N, C-alpha and C positions, 0 to 999 in steps of 0.2 A: 343445719341449717345454715342459708348462705346469708354472710355477711357483706352489708351494705356500706357504700362509701361513707354514706349519711354517719353510721352509727362509729364506726374507724374516727372520723372528725370530730364527732362527740367526743371518744373517749381520748382521743390527743387532746383535746383542746380541755379537757379534765384533769388530765395528768401530767400534759407536757411530753409521753412519751413519744417514741419513733413511731413511724407509720407502721412499718412492719412488725416491731413489737404492738402495736395497738391491736392490730388485725389478727395475731397470733393470740393474744390475752384473749379476744372476742371468740376466737375457733374453739379455743381451749374450754370457754365457758358455757358455746351453746349461745354467745348473743347475750347472755344478761350481763349488764353493765356494771351494776354493783359486785357479781362477783368478778369480772376484767379487771376492774380498779384495784382489788384485791391482789388477784393473781399479779397485777405488775409490782402492785408495793413489796410482794411477796418474793418477786424477784430482783427488787431493787431496780427497777425501771421505770418506777414513779417519779416524777421531779417534783409533784405536787401531790402530798397524801390529804390535806383537807378538800372535802369536797361541801359545796353549798346548794341551796336549790335555785336552781335557775329563774332569775329574774326578767321576768317577759311583759307579764301585765304591767297596764298605766293605771295614773290615778295619784291617789294623796293619803297618806296616814294623820290623820288631826290628834292632839293630844288635849286631853282636860283635867286639870285640877281643883277640888274643892276641898279644902279642910285637911282630911288624914285619908280621902281617897283619889286613885286618879284611875281615868281611862283613857286606852287608845281604840281606835276607829278605824279600818282602812275600809275605800270605798274606791271601788275600778273603774276603769275607762277604758275606752278602747286604743287611745291614743294620748300622747303626753300634752297635743293642743288642749286637748278638754281639763288636764289639769293646773293648766294657767288660764284656766276662763275664770272670769268673779265669778259668775253665778253658780258654778260648780263650787268654787272655794266659798262662798257664800254659804250651800247646803251643806258641804261636809262640815263646816267649822255648827252650824246650826246641831246636825246630828250629833256631833262630839258634846255639845251641850245638853243634849237631851240625854245622851249616856249614861252621862253620870247618875241618873236614879233607876237605871236597870240593871238588872241582872245577869244578862245573857242576850245574845244576839238575836234571838226569838222574841223576848221582852222590847230589844229596842227597834226593830220594825214594826213591831204592833204599837208601840209608844206616838202621843200624838205630836204633832210639829206642825206651826202654822195652820189649825184645822183637819189636819188630814194624818194620818200615820205616815210616820217613816218610809215605808215599803210606798205608799201612794204618793210623795212627795217623789222618790228617785224614779218612780214612774212617768211621774209628769214632767221631769227633769230631761228624762229620756226623748219624750216626744218635742219637747224646746229645743234640746242642744243636737239630736238628731244621731245620737250615738248610743249604743250600750252601754248601760253602767250597773252595778251591784255592789250591797252591803256585802262584804266577803268576812269579815271579821273584828271582833272586838276583845278586849281583855282588858280585866282591872286590877288595880291594888291596893292595899292598906296597910299605913305604917304611922307611927309619931308625926312622921314628916315623910312628906311624896313630894316627889321633885321631876318635873317634866324636861326634856331636851327633844329639839329637832334638830337632824343635821340637815344643813342646806334648806330651810326654810325660804317654801315659796309664797308663805303668807303667812300671818300671825299662826302658830300654834299647829302648823302644818307643814308638811314637807314629803321627802322620801322615805325617812327613815326617821322612827318616832319612840323614844325611851321614857319608859317612869322606873325612877327608884323608890323603893321603900327604907326607909330608915328610922332606926329605935335612937336615939340622941344626934350628936353632930348638929349638921346647919347646912344650908339649903345651899351653898357655897362648894362645900363639899360632896354634896348629894349631887350636885351639878357636875363636877367631875366626874364623878363615878357613872353617870349617865353618859358623858360623852366617850369614856371609853368605852363603855358596853356597845355603843354606836359603832365604834371602830373595830373592835376586836369579835363581838359577835360570840359571845361564850355559851356553850350547850347547856349550862345549868347552874344554878348558884355556888353548888359544892358538889362534893362524890356523891353522897347519900341523897340527892336529887337527879344524879344520871341515872337514865334508862339504864338499866342491867344488860339488857341485848346490846346498847353499842359498846358497853365495857366489856361484856365477854368476846363480841367479833375482835374490836382490837386487840385484845390479850392472844385471841385465836391467831391473827393476823403477826403481831409480835412473835408469838411462838414460831409461827412457819418462817420467818426470816432470821431469825436466829439460827434455826436448823439448817438452813442455808449455809450456814458460815462452816459446818461440819463439827461445831465443838460438841462438848460431850454435855450430857441433859444435866447435870450438877450445873454445870458453868451455866448453860441455857437458862434456867430456874432463875439463879442469881441477876441475868442480863434482862429478867424478864420486870423482875421487880422494880429496878431503876429505872425500865423505860415506862414501865408502866407510871411510876411515880410521875416521869416527866410528861405523860398523857394527861394525868388531871390536871398536874399544873397549868396547862398549856388550854384544856376545854372548859375549866371552871373558872366564874369570875375571880371567887375569892383566892382561888390560887394563882391568878396570873399575875404577872409582874406589872404593874399600874403606868400607864401610859404617861403621866403625868411625873412617876417618879421612878423609873424603873429599878430601882435599888430596893424597892419594898413591893410585895405583894399587895394587892387589893386588899387581904383581910389585914395585914400588916398595917397598912395605910388607914384604915377605916378605923383602928385600936389607937393610933398617935391621933385621929381627931374624935376622939371620944364617942366614937359612934358603930354600932352594929349594921350591916346590911342586912334587911330583911328578906328581900326579895326583887325581882327587877321584871320589866315587860320590854323587848324590843320587835318592833313589828317593822315589815320593810316592804314597800310595795312591791305586789308581783311575788313574793318569796315563794318559792317553791311551783308557781304556775308555770305549766311547759307553751309558748306561744310558736304554734305553726309557726315555721320561716318559710316567707312566701318564695320563688325563685323567678324573682320579676322577668328574666328574658327568657324563659321556658313559657310563662304565661302570657306574654306577647305573641311569641311564637306560636301558642296554641289560638290564640283569637284569629292572627294573619290566616292560618290553614281554614278557620272555619270552623 
């Protein structure tokens, strides 16, 4: 298949690889972006191994905690201007207030807010502000103590990244430190047991392919893989990561020192995983000029 310049650029931006290497990777994998990233990693050509969903949609994440329960909701809009709009922020805050008493997003959409359903309130706000909006996600968590944190808050309890941490034991001060850590590092799971097995197996296979490129014997490769997978687990699981507040400790060790157990967490980032079409403004103007 034909490889486009846009595909090459995306792969370069994601991996830091050179243009020709990116093009070759895409050619070798028939344009499959995920496979091309793995191909580059196998060849030692990818400078950035980690991939993250491209954040393109705008809006806000709001968090709300009552007792031992916390909820985070994401409400999207088309532009960042709306996220700074006081009316939009007021609506998002009220939705988070209602969400604490619901179990899932469908229940939240049908919940009552100011005499209407939440879905009807959003529809009315679309008409008022003149920009499309949607209630995209919600997540809840429970524990003896639930602590919330919003990174770069734009208003009380809402911003671009919202985190909830559930603890058994410990205190809110420690919980907030863990929440800040999660906002910064974006772990893939709480611990190894909660990691997607497919993700683990994929990483293991990539590491095997990388090791085989070295030409070492299989018995040596097996030992190399054990160490590399151990390092991988420490990098992507919350409890295995070095605690940003005290890098000499893992999060798990820091929790033990604080007399706490981290039961779980929620991290929502605005637009996470949504691809927004990039408009070529110059091309658009040229097209209009041509009639």
